[in-house]
VOZA-731210 format. One record per residue (C-alpha): residue in one letter; x, y, z. Coordinates in steps of 0.001 Angstrom, whole numbers, plus 500000, padded with zeros to 6 digits. Layout:
BEGIN
AXYZ...
! end
This chain:
BEGIN
M352765677085712750P351939680616711505I353135683264713948R352512686977713647M353796689494716185P354661693169715826A357874694733717024Q357270695335720706P358862694920724140L360445691461724419E358459690629727535L355149691150725664S356293689011722743L357299686161725030K353939686318726812Q352097686347723502L354109683395722233A353458681433725431K349750682049725098G349664681091721435T351723677913721785G350709676699725224L354351676636726309S355364677550729834I358022680215729253A359898681238732398F362371684114732704D363629686765735053S361886690013734105E365152691885734738L366669690065731768T364004691406729358K363842694941730690N364451697566727976K364797694864725303T362762695011722090A361727692008720033P361618692239716247E358478691754714174I358040688158713099N355623686958710455G355523683524708936S355108679804709480M357670678341711862T358075676121714886A357947677498718401D361700676995718765E362347679020715621A360089681803716889I361943681981720205K365297682152718393R364080685113716307L362735686932719346L366045686534721180Q368146687433718129G370508690307718923T370113689942722674D372415688312725213L369776685739725985Q369349682091725116F366734679424725876M366540675842727028R363478673678726369D362318670596728243G359016669340726845E356464672117727297S358721674172729583V361081676849728263L363728678621730330I365097681984729133K368493682800730587Q371559684939729931K374322683667727696F377398682576729581A380889681471728796P381297677698728399A379902675972731375T382159674984734232D381606672772737214S380949675835739324L377971676954737198Q374677676228738934L371758676820736540N369250676313739320E370430679547740891V368923681582738021Q365875683393739437V362863682916737124R359099683274737412A356514681505735296K354718683898732997R351864681786731697Q348989684090730800T345395683475731895D342353685214730432I340542686596733450G337045686590731988P334876684408729773M336223686115726644P339863686692725696G341294690168725723L342726690803729160S345336688332730349L347204688222733620T349833685957735070K348671683898738006D350914685974740244E348657688916739380I345385687100740120P344253687116743780G342917683581743854N343869679947743400V343216679673739663Q343787676118738443S344563675335734821I344694672290732578T346424672661729224G345341671074725981E348352668770726135Q347378667627729633I343819666984728472K345141664955725560N347499662866727665A345036662297730514R342779660276728180S339815660866730469I336462659730729174S334655662868730364L335315666328731719A334022665248735126D336558662435735258L339331664799734149M338623667422736807N338190664816739533S341704663511738881Q343501666810738210L342053669653740304Q341869670628743949S338557670773745854V336746668795743163N334700665669743685V332138663923741492N328880662172742370D327489659650739910Y323828659924740911Q322704659227737357G324933656221736729N326538657464733523P330113658802733103F328825661726731000Q326122662747733498M328062663151736733D327621665980739204V330836667975739480T331254669632742870Y333905672293743473R334285673772746947G330797672470747736F329168674075744684T327735671950741906A327548671919738126S325208669079737231P323188667827734253Q320344666860736590I317338669170736674G316532670151740235T320105670078741514P320975673537742919Q323640674900740583G326483677105741828L329164677069739117S329155678933735825V330666677138732848F331871678771729620L333077677500726266D334844680188724224G332963682820726194I329532681208725687R327749680321728895V326793676661728609N324640676491731746E321318675727730103P318512678252730714F316160675564732037G317564674873735494D321125676178734867V322198672582734273V325453671691732487N325385668923729893W328986667693730049D328347665326727152M327944668274724760I331598669374725033P334180667570722836M337351667198724888N339642666789721868A338590670267720732L339818671946723928A342995673999723994G342790674344727765M340640675283730725D340890677490733781L338961677034737017F338435680331738838P337507680231742540G334991682244744474S332117684532743545N333988686267740731P331502688822739320I333246689051735922F331730685714734970G328191686854735601L325220684966736929N325480681593738659T329077682231739753L328420681472743387G331422679306744090G333504679310740942A333685679517737148L335090677137734570A336332678760731342M337251676463728448R338918677439725176T338839675573721886K341651674963719431N342210676646716077G344134675851712930F346856678460713515D347908677254716965D347068673551716628P348239672313713213G348523668669712312V346311665618712451T345710663384715465A343693660190715276D342998657944718260V341178654606718416L340288653058721775T338648649739722622G338311647456725609A336105646752728620F332343647293728721G332175647122724937R333654650604724816K334744651865721408Q335923655393720720F337311657208717729L338869660653718143L340048662798715251S341349666335715240A342943668192712357G344160671725711965G346145673730709488S346593677114707918K347529678775704704G348468682418704829D345856684354706768V343285681544706869A343174678456709062G340765675665709859F340302673144712616V337928670212713110A337457667735715970L335348664582715927N334457662289718831L332496659074718277F331884657052721437D329885653867721930E329712651448724842N327422648860726382G328183650088729891W329323647996732813R325868647882734405Q322774646205733029D320804648063730377S323232650998730269P324456651581726694S325511655074725626K326410656767722379V328133660135722078N328605661899718765Q330325665292718739I331818667392715984F333408670814716273S334781672964713465K336348676396713351L337389678634710483S339832681420711363Y341292684519709774R344233686534711111N346279689458709991D348504691916711818R345585693456713738L342435691427713183S341461687901714134L338095686418713200D336806682972714151G333606681238713156S332773677931714814V330051675295714765L329454672669717449Y327023669799716978A326326666942719374S323771664163719257N323979661813722224N321953658963723625L322803658362727265V321436655660729521G322127656098733203N320029653907735414G320865655721738587L321246654453742120I320509650982743464P319695649766746989L322804648885748905E321542645316749358M321295644874745563Y324735646389745120Q326185643920747602Q324600641020745714K325492642231742224A327146645598741703S326246645761738001S322504645449738603V320065648335738255F317105649318740390T314733650066737510S315248650909733871P315224652509731413D316546655956732179E317400657282728767T318361660848727865R318720662069724296N320592665353724057E321072667347720892L322991670601720480L323656672932717571Q325763675984718369F327099678753716127Q329581681425717157I331436684297715533A334212685811717656S336656688540716764A339531690532718218F340975693760716866Q344344695080718058V343821698841717835S347278699530719227D350000697774721179T348076698445724392F344418698555723338S342247695861721796I338573695149721193T337046691675721452G333505690575720777Q331261687671719937I327765686697718848Y326291683235719220N323210681107718739R322802677955720811R319935675479720494S319752672450722759D317027669850723145R316589667091725680K314201664167725432A314159661748728330T312280658556729147T312493657110732625G311003654038734231D310647654306738013I308906652413740769N305293653298741489R305839654509745035D302219655650745243F301304651976745571A302227652245749256D299226654521749874Y296773652742747573T293689651349749324G291867650010746270K290784646420745798A291819643840743236T289570643901740185R289037642161736901R287406642912733569A283979641585732645T283824638135731083S282061637426727811T278951636202729670E278627639263731903N276905642556731195P278183645089733701V276458647918731805C272720647933731160A271925649010727603F268665650769726738S267382651364723231S266254654838722235T263965654941719216N261848657861720429P262269661412719121Y263408662694722515G266750660866722724I265846659237726044P265477655511726762D262371653927725255Y259541654223727732Y255947653357728615V253444655711730215V251507654513733309S248812656787734698E247780657058738315A245226659106740159F246249661344743055G249051663653741941D250939663384745201G252467660112743996S251373658304747175G250694655063745344A247041655048746452G245824655035742857F244783652315740499S248071651019739124A250100648228740678V253031649612738778A252503653046740264L252136651510743681G255391649609743219L257125652745742018A256014654655745044N257217651910747386G260504651528745533V259995647801744879Y258821647710741290N261217645811739025N259413643861736330V258314645711733194A257817642542731157G255658641022733900A253629644199734179I252932644158730455A251857640501730642A249607641257733609G248075644215731836D249454646730734291I251427648439731514D249795649129728194P252293648207725432L250575650737723172T251963653512725325L255514652681724152N257165655987723255Q253809657718723468T253908661349722442L254500663526725432P252824666863726114P254702669975724959E255207671192728500V257313668104729193A259849669375726646E261676671283729350W261860668077731390I263301666239728434A265819668995727713A266906669150731324G267210665417731619K269202665126728432A271495667889729631I272014666109732923E272734662785731293S274167664003728007N277483662404728776M275771659017728798V273970659344725484H275656657380722734G275967659411719566T276240662860721123G280022662761721089K280127663219724856L281174660083726638G283008661707729513Y280609660852732315S282563661069735539P281877657888737484G284138659010740260N282137662066741209G278515660948741040Y276110662189738430P277184665055736237G274234667322736861G271837666383739601S268049666296739467Y265696668713737741E262354669971738968S260109672193736914P259707675601738509I255997675527737499P253880673656740079N250618671980739236D247382672476741090T248420670126743895G251605672025744508N253856669365743027P256302670175740234S254721669641736871A257771667624735761I260537665930737722Y263663664281736383S266232662673738635P268765660156737403G268447657367739872G270591654442740864G274039654453742317A277100652360742933G276566648819741700A272991649591740683T270914647232738520W268723648611735789T265716648484738112D267552650602740656I268150653120737918V264730653363736254G262383651962738866D262571654580741577G259401656461740653F260887659871740037Y260009660138736339Y256527661639735932Y254520664546734781T251092665773735711D248135665578733414P247599668983731773N243810668563731982D243528666863735371P246301667725737845T245188664912740150I246486662384737684T250202661586737468H251676660015734373H254685657884735243I257276657318732595V258631653774732931F261691652895730891A261676649682728918E263799646762730012P267459646710728897I268137645165725527N271134643147726753G269159641039729206T270413640403732722C272890643201733433G274534645250736122R275440643510739365D272931640718738677S275090639561735764I278301639227737803N279307635848739228S278741636599742893A280823633625744007T284074635210742813A283340638920742301Q281010641799742993L280124644988741164V280808647777743649G281478651371742794R280980650372739140Q284119648203739340I284236644407739408Q285998643546742658L287494640116743188L286543637967746179D288673635335747840A287454631854748776N285834633326751879G283950635922749901V286182638742751141V287557641491748891I291274641379748136P293348644570748639R295949645212745942N298324646394748661G298394643833751448A299569646527753863N296112648094753717A294207644982754782G292065645720757816A293209644056761010S289764642511761668S288397642388758129G289741639000757160Q291414640546754135S294623639006752853T297885640772753677A299624639191750694G298480641836748235Y297531641113744644E299887640885741696A297802640583738514G297009643951737019T298697645998739738P300806648801738197T304316648726739640S306082651340737520I305656654890736310V306964655731732855T307803659405732435N308490661316729245N310177664718729364N310805667080726484I312869670253726934N313659672703724134Q315988675657724641L317244678443722415V319801680989723596K321130683947721644G323685686412722830A326358688955722111A329219690548724019L331678693378723438Q334813694005725486L337437696784725471N340881695892726817W343834698029727845N347147696294728615L349292699086730047E352453698902732061K350796699505735430H347150699063734536K345342696086733059F341813697350732497M338791696050730672V335171697087730347G332486695092728615A328811694535727981S326799691433727191M323242690477726324D321754686995726534H318227686005725563A316877682523726317N313635680716725508S312724677331726912T309758674978726819Y309061671948728960A306523669151728497N306035666172730752S303672663227730905Q303438660017732905M301755656640732571L301338653618734778G303280650552733722L304640647203734830L308091645815735607D309541642697734009A311857640176735659N314820642506735030R312905645420736591R312575647125733233A309483649333733062Y307106648907730154L303597649950729141D300986647193728874P297463648582729422D295780645281728519N297449643595731486I296944646384734007G293752646652736048A290891648103734033E290307650734736713F293611652498736040S292966655107733349A296588656323733518A297705652967732107R296011653903728826I296095657695728749P299145659855729535V298718662191732478V300090665576731460N301585667259734481N302386670654733085D302628672882730072F305458675378730458D307354677944728471G309696680589729769M311899683442728659S314807685235730285D316742688321729258T319987689284730943K321880692488730223S325219693108731899L327917695744732214Y331249694780733751L334760696050734346S338053694864735781E341134696793736809T344492695450737951F346783698189739210S350477697363739661P352243700215741494K355228697920741760E356247694929739725N355578692616742676L352403694247744000H349037694118742278F345668695505743376S342561694293741578F338991695500741445A336090694190739402A332353694789739241R329405693616737197Y325881694917737002N323253692399735912Y319665693130734962T317540690033734368K313907689629733419V312242686218733634V308780685471732212T307008682158732752N303748680765731340M302621677652733110S299661675364733486T299930672589736058R298011669508737092R295582670129739898N295435668435743262T298708666571743074R298584666772746859T295709664282746916L295660662750743430D298357660460742126L298266658464738903M296433655535740512D293604657854741562Y292470658491737992Q289922655681738031A287868654124735251R284420652708736073Y281658650928734219M278746653185733296D275481652894735186Y273708652443731876L274176653163728211I271594654666725862C271773653159722379M270336655235719563G268547652343717913A266511649240718565G269225646595718939L272649645997720463S274241646846717127S273320650478717805C275288650475721060D278865651484721630S280344647981721886Y283413649175723829L281412650881726558L279175647841726956T282049645704728191N284755648147729295P284928650803731981L284836654446730969D288133656219731601D288304659089734015D286801662029732189R289586664334733393L291977662409731196L289479662316728330G289302666100728315Y285692666543729430R286635667918732807D289715670016733208Y292364668652735571A294891671412734948N295121674801736571P294616677797734301T297784679046732653E299496681602734835R301770684236733353E304334685698735705S307090688213735161F310038688844737474T312955691251737346Y316280691047739173H319195693435739272K322375693596741293L325788695233741295N328400692699742351P331924693861743244S335187692139744049T338550693322745272G341875691673745913V345616692051746259T348643689926745414W352203690453746587S355417688683745719P358073689406748343N360448687422746136D360339685360742972K359704682192744964L356612683335746869N353294684943746004V350602685706748582Y347095686972747895A343723687833749389N340378688650747814W336740689333748574S334029688852745979Q330272688827745572G328228686921743026T324554686238742411R322302683729740764T318784684561739661P316268681741740043S315897679744736854A312552679292735162I312100675863736691E312859677152740176L310316679918739753G307910677361738324C308396675115741349A308628677906743895F306805677752747212D304048680367747514D303513681333751143T300638683754750464P298101683236753319T295083681518751759Y291757680146752986V289955677142751559S287012679354750650T286878683022749797S285056683708753017G287797682143755044A285523679491756473G286830676045757201L290471676884757656N291755678839760605P294418680102760502P295013680376756737Q297700678205755138P300246678963752402R298705679057748941S300904676262747599L299532673875750245V295919674947749814N295707674685746031G297166671186746015S299930671841743508S303290670188743946C306617669699742304T308155666253741964L311023666998739612P311414666497736801T307828665436736435T305636668245737702L305645672024737930S303481674213740096G302616677905740396D305417680394740168P305709682985742948Y308736685212743429L312025683884744764P314838686271745696Q318138685884743907V320911684013745686V323807686159746883S327244684657747568R330103686441749302T333527684799749317F336731685648751138E339963683841750311V343551684060751510G346367682020750045A349932681655748966R351876679839746235G355386679586745078D358393677537744108L360384675628746680T362897674984743906N362862675409740144N361234671957739942L358958672032742982K355796674147743147W353244674484745932N350069676338746834A347763676679749828S344613678687750463V341693678996752863Y338277680341751905R334759680932753132S331664681442750958N328492682633752694L325253682352750720F322107684318751434D318613683276750277D320017680006749017I317540677910747030Y316907674279747868F314363671651746852V312349671229750040G309082669604751108Y306139670999753034S304123667803753128P304843664191752224T303398664762748756Q304277668417748138S307780669675747409F308960673000746055F311990675166745488D312241677637748318S314683680056749845I316109678317752898G318131681214754249R321874680975754721T324352678257753788R328138678179754039R331028676544752237Q334456676889753764G337692674999753677L341289674813752647E343086673467749617M346732672791749015G348900671150746453I352464670364745593S353961669263742292G357436668655741061K359802666974738691Y363035665198739461G364946663589736670K362662661132734938A359956661299737619D357190663807738167F354404663985740712R351419666037741838V349453665846745105N346289667860745813Y344369667894749081S341270669831750055L339015670092753075T335483671147752133D333007671963754895A329550672673753418T326805673367755958F323301674757756300Q323197677908758402S319438678413758816Q316711676166760161F314101674881757712Q311855671869757181M311542669507754262A309433666424753593N311182663123754140Q309576659682754237D312846657737754551N314749659308757447S314456657341760689S314780660446762868V311606661957761399N308112661442762839H306228659144760437I303068658673762525P300057660410760925G298305662916763128L301344663801765187P303222667106764758N305708667394761902Y304407664271760191D307026663138757620M308814666473758045Q312569666683758587T313981669661760478V317393670830759282N319385672926761738P322324675319761385G325568673406761256N324151670307759566R326459669228756747M325156669148753201P324796665708751630G327068664486748872I330045666690749775P332984664833751394L334936666681754041H338282665348752750N339402665033749117L342707663924747665N344114663254744231A347697662380743400N349640661501740306F353042659930739815G354703659591736423Y357976658066735349Q359768658128732013L361201654624731834T362920655353728527E362797658168726030D359767656473724442W358098654697727351R356197656391730166V354108655017733043N351614656908735179L349778656091738410T346868658185739714F345207657945743110I341794659522743806A340290659502747297H337246661097748902G336172660992752512E332844660128754095S329766662179753209F326082662198754143A323452660684751889R320769662792750289G317740662584752543N319955662835755610E320219666603755562N319710666694759328N322625664227759780E320524662227762273H319383659163760325A320356655782761781P319174652175761445A315845651662763237T312466649872763179I309283651861763840S305683650550764056Y302393652420764476V298645651841764018T296441654015761823N292799654014760753K292532653602756972S288765654099756862S287030657426756289D283885656027757931V284043656946761622N281532654214762421N283525651483760711P287223652007761424V289828649853759696Y292976649700761796V296223648878760025T299644648366761589T302486649911759611T306098648955760173K309013650940758760R312461649397758693Y315513651601758213T318488649400757444Q321435651711756682S323469654509758251G322639657360755872K326280657958754962T328514657349751968P331780655828753201G335091657207752006Y337015655434749280G340198655555747235V341014654113743813F344184653748741754N344274654213737988F347212653161735854S348329654075732344T351374653490730233T352249654910726832Y354880653803724372N356043655930721447F356690653694718440G358068656587716372K356912658329713214G353855659648715039W352570656289716289S351976655560719972G350048653042722028T348503653329725469L347201650865728023L344683652239730541I343603650378733675N341017652017735889N340428650878739468L343669648976739384L343065647167742682D339410646399741818K338141648410744776E334416648085745563Y333024651514746372Y330195653902745676S330550657623745105A327165658892746338S324004657757748091R320507658820749048L317826657450751351G314928655693749665I312362652909749824N312956649476748312P309774647681747166F311895644674746155S312400643753749802P312089640134751014S308615638943751916I307302638936755436N303627638895754502G303487640058750907T303407638225747606V306639638716745633G306274638915741855A308662637964739074S310318641389739227G310880641014742964W308114643518743762N306612642933747193Y302840643560747087N302686644432750782S304323647833751250N304563647114754972D307422644762754068W309361647446752222N312671648538753734S313979652079753787T317598651803752784S320490653626751165F320542653833747402V324123654009746152A326010655051743005P328309652084742402G331828652650741139A332979650693738100P335133647597738672R338638647156737315A338662647643733569A341285647980730857W341423649635727449I344028649996724767S344357652851722335I346446653535719273R347195657141718392Y348687658659715274D350102662180715283F350836663420711799D352907666248713212A354164664538716355D357576666216716361R356434669806716197
! end
């Protein structure tokens, strides 16, 4: 490999070589004191470089794998020589910030920094970074809420880095100094990072301010390879269980001052669960230039992945068949294109400048199919579409010049409309019983010559007003958005000019109502005008009969159905309506409790689209002096993000796969045909930072550190949200048949044929009535100076003790601001009437946030502040046995959590204080051909303030409507956070059977944790019943008994699994590996949450082909679990072109 180092103190050269090669070079600093290393420049192996550095000294080296021991030359060895008595200290360097430039040994860092080298990453053969960290690092556990190995939540010391939007994030993650927490929600897409491109990673504990925002509990800094330090070609092919196929290729090399590196990862599998295939495609490339002082790297990272993770399943389903899924699909398509230019300039032996610029674009498109939980509250009746012999809509021709239905004029004396005049028609109109135009014509009561008779000019205002009122019904105007759900669109019109009798000179009132026939609509007597010459005479306008014959409710087969509310409701054999949800059948109504399957939407299909663009730059000045290691830097990051979301009602097939099928869903459900757009969002954030770090070493074994960072962040959001999500779900957007249809011609051919036989969709979804709140633009600024301080002391070369205190912050992300709870006191009306006392604005305006589907208004949230204190020690028991132990406490203030304030309204809100505290310890060693590592951690994560959140599935919560705290869970200080086990353990044992054959056994164990939804830690199995009135009519109550069954404990039990691997080196660069995960085929699940299972066995309800129970009273509240994969094996063949380097 090419190595360039100036003449400098030997200790610095050895440190630089260790950093560049990844070797662990150990030596006694007394041996290198006052020794100078020569300049070296050229391509050579690491061994050759060490020989040149030690040339002319009295030192020599011994190498064992990746470990190098520098010692003094001795006379020929004798039996009395004990090499293990040589006092050495490891001098591996660690960059202490996101960017390189200032490196310290771990003995100089006051915290339990954990590292994984590129060689360890390569040999671990983990499928994902989450899997790697779970098996290698202390205080780490993973939760597979999504059901995909690339989409796991990684939790470290109780803080999470997750790809799931809505999960509170507390870890910052960097790749070559670029923050990869996405701007929309601070999520981390682990699938975007190619593991075979990594040269190593360091996990920093605590609220280290150097790493900037979101470093509440820790920071993960990853570094990529380059052609200078990682020459050669490595190709790896893996195949085996679950249809998994993977091809890994990395290649690096250099020529003179220029080097290149490329890494490719192609992954494809069917998945071990149903409907869970995934494809991962990653490519990383880097072009590098180096001379004596300057290094310049340009890199490109591209990823295009299609991940299917079908999430949690009810425990009962897991016990029957672990590979099953609750519903599907749950598909995420991630795409990333990232560019970076990074440079370092060595101004002198002690001063350097590092910097970078980058551009990072990431897009996420997701489609999910979930259960339609809103069915549980649906009170609608089973319906059907009109048959070919039915005319639910009365059609009227309009051949007159006024654009109103064709009409006749009937005159009557006495302008008061009392019916005391001459006309039987007028008399019938006045009494509200007239209904036979054809008969009236035959009897001579209506003169056919008055058809479309010219009307007086003063009636023009009546015509204009009437057309305006009913314009949405007039075919040909382009306005078909009549809102059947909210009555008539305008109301009646009365001329302000009275006639001589005091009556209005013209009256227009659209008559009729729910289920009206044409006679109800046009025969109510409210269409007239007074005679301009004789005000005692009233001229009634009588509309002609409909051109489609018998229509409206008279055309519906009354034996099996009825037209009510402009919907055709089905009747059972007893003539009783059939509720779609059997749970909402009235106790004394005779309605069936079985529910109704045909046409009932059982799924919700959601589409999400997130686009993000981040640009940034950083500059850092570094001084590496004998007693001072100092750096100062500045960074700027600008992010733009957009978010679009829509939902539709769908069905579930026999495999519980959601699909859209509007023709087979009830005609009343507009959302089965038209997407419901929940929000329109775009946001911007700018963060500018200044930071510094100083490590002062008054003595070689004593180091004081201080760091600080000032962040200034501005966040701007523009958001429009769906109204009234508190009271309107997708099933509430109802389609209804029109009362009547005006056809601009003489025959049925002039009518809109669709509207004659189909209901008109809810006009809010057609765009004629807005169902979104106006776009709100909000701007927020945050700033904070975060310090840290610490000390390390090494009383001898075998022991290092340390302590530190640090503070970090996280500004709310755009989505958290978008879903923030607004507690501004608000009345229902501007006068304050009708609501005393006022309620928070978020509850009054009906907005809600059901991530990732809906956003609401965006009030201010304070930034989260974390303060961490840690004390620990580490050292060497012997040259081959290392240990560490530490205790810590992180207190968070104004922590942000996704909470509920009503059963249908949830928001991000500041919940006050939370705490993570615990201890971690580890021991590792090597004896002969064996090596081992054991890590244990105790993680206690608790809420420290009382707050409430909505919860429909916790048995300890009041679920009886009308009683205090309905569906509201109270969380108290001391309650443990869900998903974080108290005890965590990972261990590894390896043995070199021969020079070419190695075996490895890994054990991973996590203790019991609480399920999500059990934040109060009080859920337990129970059965609760109560009676409620489902009718809004106080005179006709409908009492319904509701029974809730809670079947599980609300906890995730602890588990432990063994993984086995063995590798054989065939020589000449070829090797083969056998991997066996879950060696003992342990059945376990890594996470759980409380939820409702509509696929519960029938007590009263009909059960469909998908297993859906159409009586929500039968549904069980249970634990949904994240099943662990069964035993599985893979084989891989690897070729290393430069395996002996």
